[in-house]
Structure formats: structure tokens, C-alpha cells
C-alpha positions, 0 to 999 in steps of 0.5 A: 873803119870799113873803107879803111879795112877794104883798102888795106885788104885789097892792097895786102891780098894783091901783094900777097899773091905775087912772087916777091911776097913768096920770096920774102916768106921763103927767105924768112924760113931759110934764115930761121932754119939757118939760125937754128944752130945759133939758138941751139935748136931751142924751144924758143927758136921753134916757138918764134916761127910757129907763132909768126906763121900762126899770126900771119895765117890767122890774119890772111884768112880774113883778107882772103875771105874779104877778097873772095866775098868781093869777087863773088859779089862782082861776078854775081852782079855781072851774071844778074846783068846778063840774065836781065839783058837776055830776053828769054832768060828768067828774071826770077833767077836774079838774086837766088844766091840769097836762098838757102842751100836746099832751095838752090839744090831744088832749083838746080835739080829742076833745071837739070831735069828741064835740060834732059839730065837723064839723056845718056848722050848728054855728056859724051863730049865731056867724057871724050874730052876728059879721056884725052888727058 
């Protein structure tokens, strides 16, 4: 069951982000709008689009979350491999994504202190870059 869902989720998520999927959705909305006078703008006519979009949105949430989880796991594995392969990197960082939020905030704060976060000139280049926009 899990493998079937994974394959389906990958296929639908890959297809849903493409222009033809948008064109089909747009066409459905246009056809629905044009059908308004035929159905005299009835409550049922409105209920059809509301129900349809709600169902699609509900299902897409699960597909998008599946795609994001898969992408995050792949990126994390790649980062772990980079950490593992660099001699001066601290291997203790491998797997920290499993820590709690407060632990991660503490690690981030310590790293910022170690890198001289309090140095006023540290972000000047970034500020200049943002100022160019």
C-alpha cells in the first residue's frame, strides 16, 4: 500500500505542477462560470465548484506533504554525506534534524556565537546586496 501511494503521489505531484494541469483547472473554472446562467446561478451550481475544489485541495495537501517529506529527506541525506566527507566538519551534526526545536535553536545560537554573530561588519555585504534591489 505504501509503495503504491508513493508512486501515485510522485506522479500526481509531478503532473500537478505543470502548465497543462493549470490550464485544465482554469478551463474547468471558466466552464463552471459560463454555466452559471444555464443553472440560474443556483445554490447547487455554487455547491458543485465549492465541493470540487475542497476535495481537490484536501487530497493535494497529502500529496504535497509527501513530496516535501521526500525532498527534505533526500536533502538531509546529501548534507549528512557532505558533513561526513569533510575532515574538519563535526560528525555530531549528522542526524540533528531529529532533535527538538529548542535543542536546534540552542545549537544554532551557539554556532552563531562561534562565528562572531555580534560582529557589526559581518552582514555588511548582505545589506549592500539587499540595498541594490
